[in-house]
VEXDRENTI-299615 format. One line per 2 residues: number of its first residue (from 1); their letters; for each residue x, y, z of C-alpha. Coordinates in Angstrom, 3 decimals, always signed. Example, Ala and Ser with C-alpha at 12.3 -4.5 7.8 and 13.67 -1.06 7.14 Angstrom:
<recs>
1) AS) +12.300/-4.500/+7.800 | +13.670/-1.060/+7.140
</recs>
This chain:
<recs>
1) XX) -113.758/-68.595/-50.318 | -111.725/-65.385/-49.848
3) XX) -113.329/-62.481/-47.999 | -114.629/-59.805/-50.355
5) XX) -112.812/-56.490/-49.890 | -114.757/-53.254/-50.441
7) XX) -113.262/-49.746/-50.616 | -115.630/-46.854/-49.842
9) XX) -114.365/-43.740/-51.635 | -115.361/-40.139/-50.958
11) XX) -114.799/-36.732/-49.412 | -115.027/-38.007/-45.864
13) XX) -113.340/-36.567/-42.792 | -113.777/-32.902/-43.765
15) XX) -116.500/-32.079/-41.244 | -119.450/-32.311/-43.650
17) XX) -122.145/-34.220/-41.772 | -124.084/-35.048/-44.939
19) XX) -121.070/-36.811/-46.413 | -120.449/-38.638/-43.144
21) XX) -124.102/-39.715/-43.074 | -123.776/-41.345/-46.499
23) XX) -120.719/-43.265/-45.332 | -122.410/-44.223/-42.056
25) XX) -125.459/-45.527/-43.936 | -123.373/-48.018/-45.908
27) XX) -121.360/-49.045/-42.851 | -124.579/-49.664/-40.904
29) XX) -125.888/-51.851/-43.719 | -122.688/-53.902/-43.833
31) XX) -122.576/-54.274/-40.041 | -126.216/-55.429/-39.862
33) XX) -126.422/-57.591/-42.954 | -122.977/-58.508/-44.285
35) XX) -120.383/-58.341/-41.500 | -118.191/-60.776/-43.417
37) XX) -117.201/-58.015/-45.883 | -113.753/-56.475/-45.423
39) XX) -114.287/-52.697/-45.633 | -111.736/-49.902/-45.962
41) XX) -112.462/-46.207/-46.519 | -110.503/-44.058/-48.991
43) XX) -110.947/-40.555/-47.607 | -109.562/-37.052/-47.096
45) XX) -108.720/-37.410/-43.397 | -108.112/-41.018/-42.336
47) XX) -107.640/-40.176/-38.643 | -110.982/-38.363/-38.434
49) XX) -112.867/-41.095/-40.300 | -111.350/-43.864/-38.179
51) XX) -112.310/-42.011/-34.992 | -115.877/-41.338/-36.178
53) XX) -116.731/-44.604/-37.887 | -114.289/-47.194/-36.465
55) XX) -113.299/-48.393/-39.921 | -109.933/-49.019/-41.578
57) XX) -108.860/-46.076/-43.733 | -106.365/-44.952/-46.337
59) XX) -105.665/-41.445/-47.653 | -107.239/-40.398/-50.931
61) XX) -103.920/-38.647/-51.696 | -101.793/-41.776/-51.173
63) XX) -98.890/-39.657/-49.955 | -97.802/-36.117/-49.135
65) XX) -96.918/-33.274/-51.472 | -94.410/-31.773/-49.040
67) XX) -91.554/-33.484/-50.880 | -91.730/-30.947/-53.708
69) XX) -93.835/-28.093/-52.337 | -90.880/-26.348/-50.668
71) XX) -88.511/-26.560/-53.666 | -87.794/-23.044/-54.980
73) XX) -86.587/-23.923/-58.491 | -89.742/-24.126/-60.607
75) XX) -88.352/-26.568/-63.181 | -86.976/-28.902/-60.519
77) XX) -90.252/-28.621/-58.580 | -92.221/-29.554/-61.714
79) XX) -90.006/-32.610/-62.272 | -90.423/-33.671/-58.658
81) XX) -94.179/-33.243/-58.920 | -94.301/-35.437/-62.029
83) XX) -92.242/-38.097/-60.255 | -94.430/-37.837/-57.152
85) XX) -97.566/-38.211/-59.281 | -96.164/-41.332/-60.928
87) XX) -95.421/-42.825/-57.511 | -98.984/-42.061/-56.364
89) XX) -100.482/-43.727/-59.450 | -98.383/-46.834/-58.805
91) XX) -99.433/-46.910/-55.139 | -103.100/-46.589/-56.051
93) XX) -102.765/-49.338/-58.657 | -101.186/-51.766/-56.196
95) XX) -103.840/-50.941/-53.594 | -106.709/-51.436/-56.037
97) XX) -105.332/-54.805/-57.088 | -106.128/-55.949/-53.532
99) XX) -109.717/-54.654/-53.698 | -112.749/-56.352/-55.253
101) XX) -114.977/-53.304/-55.478 | -114.734/-49.521/-55.041
103) XX) -117.999/-47.853/-54.019 | -118.633/-44.114/-54.049
105) XX) -121.456/-44.026/-51.484 | -123.795/-41.152/-52.222
107) XX) -122.963/-37.477/-51.584 | -123.058/-34.778/-54.274
109) XX) -119.774/-36.108/-55.589 | -120.310/-35.017/-59.207
111) XX) -120.509/-31.274/-58.688 | -117.784/-28.673/-58.213
113) XX) -119.258/-26.662/-55.339 | -116.332/-24.922/-53.642
115) XX) -113.605/-27.061/-55.259 | -111.009/-26.592/-58.008
117) XX) -110.521/-29.098/-60.854 | -107.405/-30.454/-59.144
119) XX) -109.222/-31.431/-55.997 | -112.078/-33.968/-55.996
121) XX) -112.655/-33.855/-59.797 | -109.067/-34.990/-60.413
123) XX) -109.109/-37.501/-57.557 | -112.205/-39.122/-59.060
125) XX) -110.633/-39.258/-62.504 | -107.383/-40.720/-61.202
127) XX) -108.928/-43.391/-58.970 | -111.598/-44.486/-61.463
129) XX) -109.111/-44.750/-64.341 | -106.640/-46.748/-62.261
131) XX) -109.494/-48.991/-61.077 | -110.265/-49.731/-64.712
133) XX) -106.588/-50.497/-65.400 | -106.494/-52.732/-62.301
135) XX) -109.733/-54.453/-63.401 | -111.426/-53.464/-60.159
137) XX) -115.126/-52.635/-60.285 | -115.972/-48.986/-59.566
139) XX) -119.540/-48.110/-58.507 | -121.234/-44.724/-58.153
141) XX) -124.132/-45.456/-55.784 | -127.040/-43.010/-55.245
143) XX) -124.854/-40.023/-56.060 | -125.799/-36.429/-56.744
145) XX) -124.601/-34.850/-59.993 | -124.338/-31.254/-61.160
147) XX) -123.861/-28.550/-61.730 | -120.213/-28.730/-62.786
149) XX) -119.266/-25.230/-63.895 | -115.546/-25.496/-64.605
151) XX) -114.849/-27.193/-67.976 | -111.811/-29.083/-66.642
153) XX) -113.798/-30.356/-63.657 | -116.587/-31.385/-66.012
155) XX) -114.167/-33.355/-68.209 | -112.583/-35.123/-65.233
157) XX) -115.948/-36.048/-63.754 | -117.468/-37.234/-67.028
159) XX) -114.471/-39.479/-67.610 | -114.738/-40.861/-64.074
161) XX) -118.406/-41.642/-64.667 | -117.527/-43.385/-67.947
163) XX) -114.938/-45.575/-66.233 | -117.509/-46.718/-63.654
165) XX) -118.986/-50.218/-63.818 | -122.272/-49.160/-62.183
167) XX) -123.992/-45.808/-61.730 | -127.104/-44.802/-59.846
169) XX) -128.312/-41.314/-58.988 | -130.146/-40.101/-55.919
171) XX) -132.670/-38.084/-57.915 | -134.014/-37.439/-61.388
173) XX) -132.341/-34.057/-61.658 | -128.877/-35.622/-61.297
175) XX) -129.506/-38.077/-64.104 | -130.961/-35.324/-66.272
177) XX) -127.933/-33.136/-65.588 | -125.580/-35.870/-66.814
179) XX) -127.692/-36.206/-69.952 | -127.488/-32.432/-70.455
181) XX) -123.679/-32.611/-70.642 | -123.840/-35.335/-73.293
183) XX) -123.341/-38.314/-70.988 | -125.110/-41.577/-71.833
185) XX) -127.301/-42.615/-68.879 | -129.372/-45.334/-70.568
187) XX) -127.949/-48.042/-68.294 | -128.106/-45.918/-65.142
189) XX) -130.626/-46.206/-62.318 | -132.280/-43.844/-59.833
191) XX) -132.427/-44.815/-56.159 | -133.038/-42.634/-53.081
193) XX) -130.234/-40.943/-51.187 | -128.398/-43.489/-49.042
195) XX) -129.012/-41.432/-45.910 | -132.646/-42.557/-45.992
197) XX) -131.411/-46.008/-44.931 | -129.830/-44.700/-41.716
199) XX) -131.248/-45.824/-38.409 | -133.221/-42.945/-36.915
201) XX) -132.908/-41.835/-33.280 | -135.462/-42.893/-30.694
203) XX) -138.032/-40.136/-30.204 | -137.496/-38.103/-27.023
205) XX) -140.411/-36.701/-25.031 | -140.292/-32.912/-25.146
207) XX) -140.576/-30.918/-21.907 | -142.566/-28.042/-23.429
209) XX) -145.641/-27.565/-25.584 | -144.140/-24.515/-27.307
211) XX) -143.660/-25.179/-31.037 | -139.980/-25.577/-31.879
213) XX) -138.647/-24.536/-35.282 | -135.370/-26.006/-36.488
215) XX) -133.428/-23.352/-38.386 | -130.737/-25.038/-40.473
217) XX) -128.110/-22.415/-41.243 | -124.988/-22.413/-43.390
219) XX) -121.883/-20.268/-43.728 | -122.800/-19.616/-47.359
221) XX) -120.560/-17.479/-49.600 | -121.862/-18.397/-53.049
223) XX) -121.198/-21.359/-55.310 | -117.413/-21.016/-55.283
225) XX) -117.326/-20.772/-51.472 | -115.084/-17.696/-51.673
227) XX) -114.990/-16.258/-48.151 | -113.581/-12.936/-49.419
229) XX) -115.622/-12.156/-52.524 | -118.659/-13.964/-51.141
231) XX) -118.921/-11.942/-47.928 | -121.685/-9.765/-49.382
233) XX) -123.723/-12.887/-50.168 | -123.143/-14.148/-46.628
235) XX) -124.299/-10.875/-45.057 | -127.446/-10.699/-47.200
237) XX) -128.364/-14.252/-46.183 | -127.675/-13.472/-42.519
239) XX) -129.839/-10.337/-42.616 | -132.804/-12.256/-44.040
241) XX) -132.414/-15.058/-41.506 | -132.359/-12.525/-38.667
243) XX) -135.556/-10.923/-39.975 | -137.326/-14.276/-40.254
245) XX) -136.055/-15.610/-36.917 | -137.100/-12.386/-35.171
247) XX) -140.583/-12.797/-36.617 | -140.775/-16.359/-35.278
249) XX) -139.657/-15.300/-31.802 | -142.190/-12.471/-31.667
251) XX) -144.913/-14.988/-32.540 | -143.948/-17.179/-29.595
253) XX) -141.997/-19.974/-31.272 | -138.712/-21.343/-29.987
255) XX) -135.727/-21.861/-32.289 | -133.201/-24.658/-32.482
257) XX) -130.206/-23.758/-34.663 | -128.895/-26.574/-36.858
259) XX) -125.678/-26.885/-38.851 | -124.460/-29.336/-41.466
261) XX) -120.740/-28.665/-41.252 | -118.404/-27.394/-38.566
263) XX) -117.634/-24.258/-40.587 | -121.289/-23.201/-40.183
265) XX) -120.585/-22.157/-36.595 | -119.829/-18.617/-37.769
267) XX) -123.427/-18.228/-38.954 | -124.750/-19.609/-35.658
269) XX) -122.693/-17.085/-33.683 | -123.595/-14.148/-35.943
271) XX) -127.285/-15.033/-35.889 | -127.409/-15.290/-32.105
273) XX) -125.674/-11.920/-31.685 | -128.005/-10.225/-34.151
275) XX) -131.109/-11.705/-32.526 | -129.996/-10.517/-29.102
277) XX) -129.844/-6.992/-30.531 | -133.072/-7.103/-32.529
279) XX) -135.404/-8.945/-30.160 | -134.900/-7.457/-26.722
281) XX) -137.832/-9.203/-25.083 | -137.366/-12.879/-25.928
283) XX) -135.971/-15.285/-23.337 | -132.515/-16.508/-24.346
285) XX) -133.519/-20.119/-23.683 | -135.910/-19.887/-26.641
287) XX) -132.931/-19.907/-29.020 | -131.093/-23.203/-28.582
289) XX) -127.732/-23.812/-30.260 | -126.325/-27.010/-28.820
291) XX) -123.057/-28.442/-30.206 | -123.471/-30.577/-33.326
293) XX) -120.402/-32.635/-34.146 | -121.850/-35.575/-36.065
295) XX) -124.830/-36.712/-38.092 | -126.152/-38.421/-34.955
297) XX) -126.041/-35.087/-33.109 | -127.826/-33.410/-36.003
299) XX) -130.638/-35.961/-36.112 | -131.021/-35.822/-32.335
301) XX) -131.469/-32.045/-32.555 | -133.927/-32.278/-35.456
303) XX) -135.963/-34.852/-33.527 | -136.647/-32.147/-30.912
305) XX) -138.268/-29.812/-33.465 | -141.740/-29.614/-34.994
307) XX) -140.919/-27.918/-38.296 | -137.630/-27.150/-40.050
309) XX) -136.365/-24.384/-42.328 | -133.019/-25.425/-43.798
311) XX) -130.374/-24.642/-46.391 | -127.906/-27.526/-46.527
313) XX) -129.168/-30.496/-48.521 | -128.673/-33.056/-45.776
315) XX) -130.222/-30.788/-43.129 | -133.328/-30.809/-45.291
317) XX) -133.029/-34.534/-46.015 | -132.567/-35.545/-42.371
319) XX) -135.600/-33.499/-41.383 | -137.677/-35.186/-44.086
321) XX) -136.375/-38.588/-43.003 | -137.576/-37.828/-39.469
323) XX) -141.025/-36.881/-40.834 | -140.562/-33.173/-40.103
325) XX) -142.321/-30.749/-42.473 | -139.621/-28.608/-44.112
327) XX) -139.070/-25.363/-45.985 | -135.939/-25.455/-48.153
329) XX) -133.715/-22.430/-48.801 | -131.277/-24.338/-50.987
331) XX) -128.308/-23.275/-53.087 | -128.823/-25.939/-55.782
333) XX) -131.714/-27.626/-57.565 | -131.077/-30.865/-55.670
335) XX) -133.028/-29.413/-52.729 | -135.999/-28.540/-54.915
337) XX) -136.014/-31.974/-56.553 | -135.945/-33.791/-53.211
339) XX) -138.708/-31.588/-51.837 | -140.848/-32.230/-54.918
341) XX) -140.362/-35.999/-54.591 | -141.574/-35.790/-50.989
343) XX) -144.596/-33.666/-51.930 | -143.273/-30.368/-50.556
345) XX) -142.584/-28.555/-53.820 | -144.470/-25.345/-52.799
347) XX) -142.063/-24.820/-49.899 | -138.811/-24.029/-51.722
349) XX) -136.805/-20.869/-52.340 | -133.185/-20.181/-53.330
351) XX) -130.750/-19.133/-50.619 | -129.495/-16.109/-52.581
353) XX) -132.863/-14.751/-53.657 | -135.469/-15.848/-51.114
355) XX) -138.109/-13.352/-50.087 | -138.742/-13.106/-46.342
357) XX) -142.413/-12.203/-46.698 | -142.983/-15.204/-48.943
359) XX) -141.086/-17.338/-46.433 | -143.439/-16.208/-43.667
361) XX) -146.455/-17.146/-45.795 | -144.935/-20.535/-46.589
363) XX) -144.293/-21.158/-42.911 | -147.868/-20.328/-41.899
365) XX) -149.241/-22.645/-44.589 | -146.830/-25.454/-43.683
367) XX) -147.772/-25.259/-40.015 | -151.468/-25.375/-40.856
369) XX) -150.996/-28.498/-42.986 | -148.264/-30.126/-40.884
371) XX) -150.312/-33.199/-39.944 | -151.019/-34.000/-43.606
373) XX) -147.365/-33.644/-44.583 | -146.123/-35.790/-41.689
375) XX) -148.286/-38.694/-42.852 | -147.104/-38.182/-46.428
377) XX) -143.442/-38.150/-45.379 | -143.910/-41.344/-43.390
379) XX) -145.178/-43.149/-46.500 | -142.326/-41.818/-48.648
381) XX) -139.694/-42.840/-46.116 | -140.998/-46.415/-46.012
383) XX) -140.821/-46.614/-49.817 | -137.286/-45.188/-49.878
385) XX) -136.001/-47.675/-47.319 | -137.417/-50.573/-49.330
387) XX) -135.828/-49.278/-52.541 | -132.437/-48.869/-50.860
389) XX) -132.589/-52.393/-49.452 | -133.011/-53.622/-53.028
391) XX) -130.013/-51.591/-54.192 | -127.794/-52.853/-51.360
393) XX) -128.662/-56.411/-52.370 | -127.843/-55.563/-55.978
395) XX) -124.416/-54.030/-55.351 | -123.206/-56.151/-52.433
397) XX) -125.201/-59.358/-52.915 | -125.684/-61.707/-50.005
399) X) -129.228/-60.687/-49.013
</recs>
């Protein structure tokens, strides 16, 4: 019997640790349970993904646009682009004819946060349509969906979802969003985020009894991730974080700064500088900002905390997975939905509108009830892992 070939498709290799965690979760499952599968990753940066995950890769672009990008004549450039696009479609078709199954493993793939219609929305449309033409199964597995603001992005993504052979969502709100844009979800399932199936790090004995708060920060510029027009949003978020972090330091807590993407380093640097100015008396060692270059680094850092306040979805998720009580300052409803599922609904605010005084009150309450929430999270995590094991068996077979 021929070896089954699986292509894992997604926005991998761009420095987003949440995306990499979703990919790593599937690769761990295959390595542990079905090593006979032949796996290749279709991604944004093949070199980065190969180095991180030790898996065969191929570019999501299937070529380079440099052949026409430098042509000055607009008509000639348009003709070259059309020819280039045709070549790419043919390449993708021939590749997919060698593949048994394409899996989109988790991530918030069906939203348009910080992307134009001609980026991931178009890539999804192109690959899913060609998969259908090549008679190759295309699965969306535990994905996040919505919001999709741009009408062209919404059309591309709805079509991609229609072309899929199997769809499951990581939460109720994603399925409900697809229904709200007139997409039929009657055959679709809900399973937990794939990251919940990751192996967790071994607990490390802490050297201090001081309570450590993980502060998950983000270089946030608004939904469209516009670093120019979103600077005011960034500064408002920074100012509130400084106020809250200063309050924690004055109350004797230590801080461990967490990121979810390499671009978040700006916020780490700005926050540290502002704290040094505002809180003259705290010892610098009480604000820890160790390098985080992978999801493993992130989980190792979270494991050294007692409570977490986070913005990025997978910062919040990883903390929950490690049984850490969390306050979410999210930029999308996916955070709120996850928190509600884990029993932490009262501890959510929006990143652009959160009130610092309310955040302080939430923190005090969460700390008081931390033991209760840890036990609750432990139960939820066990249930999620069991559900994901069932889904892996369903999509890959062999268990």
